[in-house]
N, C-alpha and C positions, 0 to 999 in steps of 0.2 A: 622343237625342231622345225615343225611346220611353219611356224611364225618366222623363223630364221630364213627358210627357203623362200617364203613369200616376200620378205624384205629384200632378198637378193634379186628376185625376179622383177620386182617393181623399182629397183634402183635406189631403195632407201639406204642400203649400205653397199660399199664397193666390194668387188671380188676379193681383195686383200683383207678387208675387215671380216668378210664371211669366212675365209680360210683361217684367219687368226682366231676367231671365236670358236670355230669347229675344232681346231687343233688344241685349244686350251682345255677342251673337254676330254681330249684323249688321255691325259695323264692321270685321270681318276678311273679309267676303265681299261687299263693295260692288262692283258691276259697272255698266258703262254700259248703259242700256237701248237696245234696237235696233229692235224691230219694232212694238211696241204701247205705248200710254201714253207717247208722246214728243211732242216739238215738230216741226213741219214742217222739213225740211232747209232751211238757209239762210233761216230765218224773218225775219231782219233784213237781208237783201240785202248781206252782206259788211261791214256796219258794226258797230262794237263795241257789245255790249250792256253799257252802263255801269252799269245799276242794275236790281235785281229786288226786288219787294216782294210778299209773300203776306199776305193778310189772315188774321187769327188768330181769327176767329169761327167760320168753317166750313171754313177751309183750302181754299177752292174757287176764288177768283179771284186771279190773278197778274198784276201789272203789270210790264211790261219797258220800260225807257227806253234809247234808242239814241243813238249818237254822230251820226247824221244828223238828229237832233231829233224823230224819230217816236216815238210811244208806243203800245203794244199792250196789250190787255186779253184775258186767256185764261181760259177756263172749264175747270178741271181735272176736272170730273165729266161732261164731254161729249167724245166723240171723233168724228172724221170719218174715213171710210174713204178711203184714198188709192190703194190698189191691191188686187187679189186675188192671193193667194199662188199660185205655180205648183205643179205636182204634186209636185215634189221637196220644196218647203218644207212643204206641207201633209200629206205622207204620214208624217212623223215629227216629233217634237219635238227640236229641236236643243239641244245644250248651248251654253253661252256660248262655250266655246273653239272651237266650229265656226262661229260667226258670221264672215262676211267683210265686206269693205267695202260690198258691195251691200246687205246688211241694214241697215247703219248709215246709208247714204245714201238708201235707199228704204223708209221705214217703211210698215207696213200700215195702222195707224190712228194719227191724231195728235190732240192736244188742239184744241179748237175756239177759233178766234180770234173773240171776241165783238165787238170794236170795234178800230178803228185810228184814231189821230190822226196824219194825214199829216205828213211832214217840212215844216218851215217854216210850218205853219199856226198854231202857237201859240208855239213857241220858234224863234228864228232860228239858234241854234247847238246843239251837242250837249247831251243831257241829262246832267247830272252826278250827280243823285240824285232819287229819288222814294220816297214812303212813304205807306202807307194811314194814315188817321185811326185811332187805336187802338181806338175803340169800335164802329165800324160801317163799312160799305162805301159810305156816301153821300158820302164826301169823301176826297180824297187831295191831296198836295202834291208839286209838282215843282220842281226847281232846274235851271238851265242855265248854260252858259258865256256866254250873252248878257246876264249881270248880273241876271237876274230870278228871283224865286221866285213861283210861281203856285199859287193855291188852286182846286181843281176840284170842280165838282158832277158826281158820277159818273153820275147819271141822265140829265143833259143832255150830258155829256162836253164841257163848256165851262168855261173858267176864269171864276170869279166875282170874283176879285180878283188883282191883280198887285203885288208889291213890286219896285220898281226900286232895286237896291243900288249901282249905279255901279261894281261890281267883279265880276270873274269869281268865280263860286260853285263851291266844290270839294265841300262836304259840308253836309248838313242832317240834323237829327234833331228829331223831334216829342216834346214832353213833354205828354202828355195824361193827367194823374193827378188823382184826387180826394184831398181831405184825409182823415185818418182819421175825422173826424166826418161826412164826406159832404156838408158844407155849402158847401164851396168847392172849386174845381178850377182847374187851370191849363191853358192852351192856348197854349204857347209853342213857337216854332220856332227852334232855335239854328242859326246860319249861319256856316260857315267859308269865308273867301274869300281874294282876293289880298292883302288888307290884314292888318296885324298886330293885328287886333282881332276880336272875335266880336259879331255882331249878334243880338239876341233880338227876334223878331217876334211880336207878340201877335195871335192870330187873332180875338179878341173885339173889339178896338178897331181892328183892321186898321192898326196903326202899329208903328213900331220902338220898343219900350219901353225898351231898355237896350243899352248897349255895354260890352263887357268888353275892357279894353286891357291888353296885357302881353307878347305874343309879339314876337319880332324877325324879321319876315318873314311869309310866308304862313301862314295857318292851314289845315292840310290836312284835318283830321278833328275832328269834335266828337261827343260821346256824353253823353246824360243818365244820371244814376244810375238804376238800375232801380226803386228803392224811394223815395228821397228826391227829391221834385220840385224841391228847391232847389239840388241839387249837379249840377255839370256838369264834364265833362272835355274837354280839348282837346289836340291834338298839332300841332306846327308845324314849319316848315322849319328852325327854329333847333335842333332836336333835343330840345326841351323838351316835357314833359307837365305841364299845369297842372290843379289841382283848384280849382273856383270855387264860391263860395256866393253866389248871385245876390241874397241879401237884404242883404248887407253893403256898406257904401260902398267899402271896400277889398276887392273881391270875391275876389281870389286867396288861397286858404287855404295852399297849398304847392305846391312843384314836386317831381316825382319825381326822386330821386337814385340813379343806378345804383350808386354807391359805398356806399350804405347798405345793408348785407347782413345785419345782425342786430339784434335788439331791444335789445341792451345799449348800443348806440352812443348818445352823448349827442345830445339834440335840438339841431340847428344853429340858432343865432339869426340867421344870415345866409342862410337857405335861400332867401328871396325876393329877395335882392340879389346873392348870389355868382355870378359869371359862369361858374364851372366846374360848376355844378349842371346836369347833363344826364341825361335818361332814356336817350338813344341817341347814338351818335357821328355819326349822320346824321339827316336829316329823319324825323319820326315821321308815318307815313301810315296806321296801323292801330290801332284801339282797340276793345275789347270787354269788357263787364262780365259776370261770372257773374250769374245771376238773383237771388242773394241780396245782391249788392252788396258782398261781402266780398273779392272778388279782381278785379283788373284785369289784362288782357293787352294789351301794347302791341307794335307792330311798327315797325321803322325801316329806312331805307335802308342801315344798317350790317349787313344780313342777320341781325339778331337778333330773337328774340321773347322778351320778358321778362314775368315773372309777379310781380305786386305784392300783398303782403299789406296790405290797406287798413284793418284793424281791430285788429291786435295791439299796436300802439303809437301814441303821439301822432304828429302829423305831423312829418317826412314818412313815408310808408309804406316798407315794407321790400322790397327786391329779393330774391326767394326763390331766385335763382340756379338756375332750372330750365334745363337745356341741351336744346334741340330738335334738335341735330345740325347737320351741315355742309350740308344740302341746301336750307335756306331761302334762296332767292334773291329779293331784293326791292330793285330799283335805280330803279324809276320813282317820281318824286315826285308821286304821285296816290293817292287813297284805295284801300287794299287791302282786299278783302272777306273777312277771316278770320271764321270762325264757331265757336261753341261749340254742342255738341249740347244739346237741351233737358234741363234739370236734372231728375233723378229717374227718367228713363227707363233709366238704367244705373247700376251701382254706381260705376264710374269715369267721370269726365267726359273728353270728347274734343274736341280742337281741330282744325278743318279749315283748312289753310293753303294757298292757291294760290300756287305758286312761279312764277318768271318763265317757266319752261318750261310746257308744257301740262299738267303733273302737279299733282294736288292731294294733299297729304300729310295723313294722319290721325294725330294724336299723342295720347298719353295726357297729360293736363295734370299729373298727379301727379309724373311723372318725366321727361317729354319723350320717352318711347319711341315710335318710329314703329310704328303698328299696321298701316297699309295705304298703299299708293302707288297712286293712281288715274290710270292712264295712258289718255289719250284714244285712242279707236278711230275707224276710218273713213278715207276718202280725205283729209279735211281734219283733220289731227291735229297741227297745229303752233301753233294759236292759244292764247294764254295766257288764263286765267280772269280776267275783269274784274268779275264780280259773282256773288253766291251768296245762296240763300235755302233755309231748311229747310221741308220739307213738313209738319212737325208732329211732336209727341212720339210715340214708339213706332212710328214709320214707318221710321226709318233711311234716309230718302229726301232727296235734296238736288238743287236746281236750280242749274246753273252757266251764266252767260252768258259768252261767249267774245269774243275780239278780232275774230274773223272772222264774226260775225253768227249764231252758233249758240247754242241753249239746250240744254244736255245734262242728262241726268238720271242720277244715281247712286243705286242702290237695292240692297238685299240680293237675292242670287239663288243658289239651289241648283241645281246641274246635275241634270237629270232624264234617265234613260235613254231612248233613242229607242224608239218603238213597234216599229220593225223589229228592233232588237237584242233587245227583250223577246220577240218572237215567235220569233226564232231560238233563244233560250235555252230557251223553252218547248218547241219541237220537239225539241231535244237531250235535255231532261229526259224527255219522253214516249218518246223512242227508248230511253233507258236504263232506263225503268221496266218492271217485270214486270207486264203487265196481266192475265195468266191464270196465277196461281200453281199451280192444280190441274193444268193441262196440263203445266206445267213439271216438277212433281213426278213425273207419270207417265213423262215422257221420261227423267228422271234415273234412275228405277227400272229402266227398260228398259236403259239403259246399264250400270247395275250388274249386271243379270242377264247381259248379254253378257260382261262381264268375269269373272263367276264361272264361266261355261262355258268360258272361254279357259284352256287348259292352263298357259299361262305365269303366270297369276294364281291358279291353283288350288293351294292349299297342300298338298292330299292327293295330288297326282300326283307 
């Protein structure tokens, strides 16, 4: 670390190279925060935190949606004091390994809860998804199992419009992108529901503008392409992942085929009709694009995570056969919140995958090697992770909502020596140090003189 700091000060490496190298090390030292900079214990009253969304303008305001239909708004730059540390806590700095359940269950300072939308006041059933409007914090969108999608005014904290879809909603994703010339923009919300089709809601006209039909069963997850506002991906209960172009009359471009594993395979003419074309052997409930839109990651109830090369060949894309090991457990047919770390903050990219247990696994995307296993601490340590959000690039910090109403924070942490141990070491060093070398020299000379006078040490006697 000292060498890295010296290289930065002398200009051997650029500030970006320094930040990238430092952030790369974060993913092997992620720990659960305990005492400060955390959320209040049991902040959602034992009800599952189904969705988290952090606005990306200032990375300050976090929305959390709960299974009891309540919604909370948190300010991550304000903290409230919950208790005063006792004498033992405040006398020295603890290392992470010394934290006990009391520290995790009784934080000192917690993030401020700016506002709360009580249960049953807006949605009648649990929140299944929520998301900030991409451009500012004045608006956000929520979806619920009560068949509705609502558009909210953040300043008033009231819904300004409600879409009634007549079906249970599992997943939403907002496409708010401008065209390259900046003259046109889209404001569409893709909705995955109980039905085998996808609804596109236009926020400008407040109407359902389009329906994409093709899945056989429920549509569990939908994701817009990060760059092209006309491309959409969906995963369904039928094990299929479909790529859609919403401009075409026949919107489905292709289906992902787990058997296509190299670029030399011939393009299948029956990709859209053949019944055996599957992305997973079970329902697909997880999708995430990398920020360049060149790679897609999918997760299914067959306990597999697959990586797809979306650009090297014509449709369909290629299964890159990356193996993420035997620990990925995924049996619940509901959206799973896997995440990629922000692109560019590290040399290698990392995938965070919440397993059925309370553990979150951190994998290298290039080869599927597990870098870290995040095991939950505290007296409530069995609830699985149901939602995740990144705190922003170069932070290495992630928020995880759990099945039992907690919001945990994982961040890099270096163990620091305690003040007590440092003082003891200093006292020992002082004891061993010769503080008066002149007096010591005189004493040594006197001892030598006594030895010279002793007949047993006198060579001439």
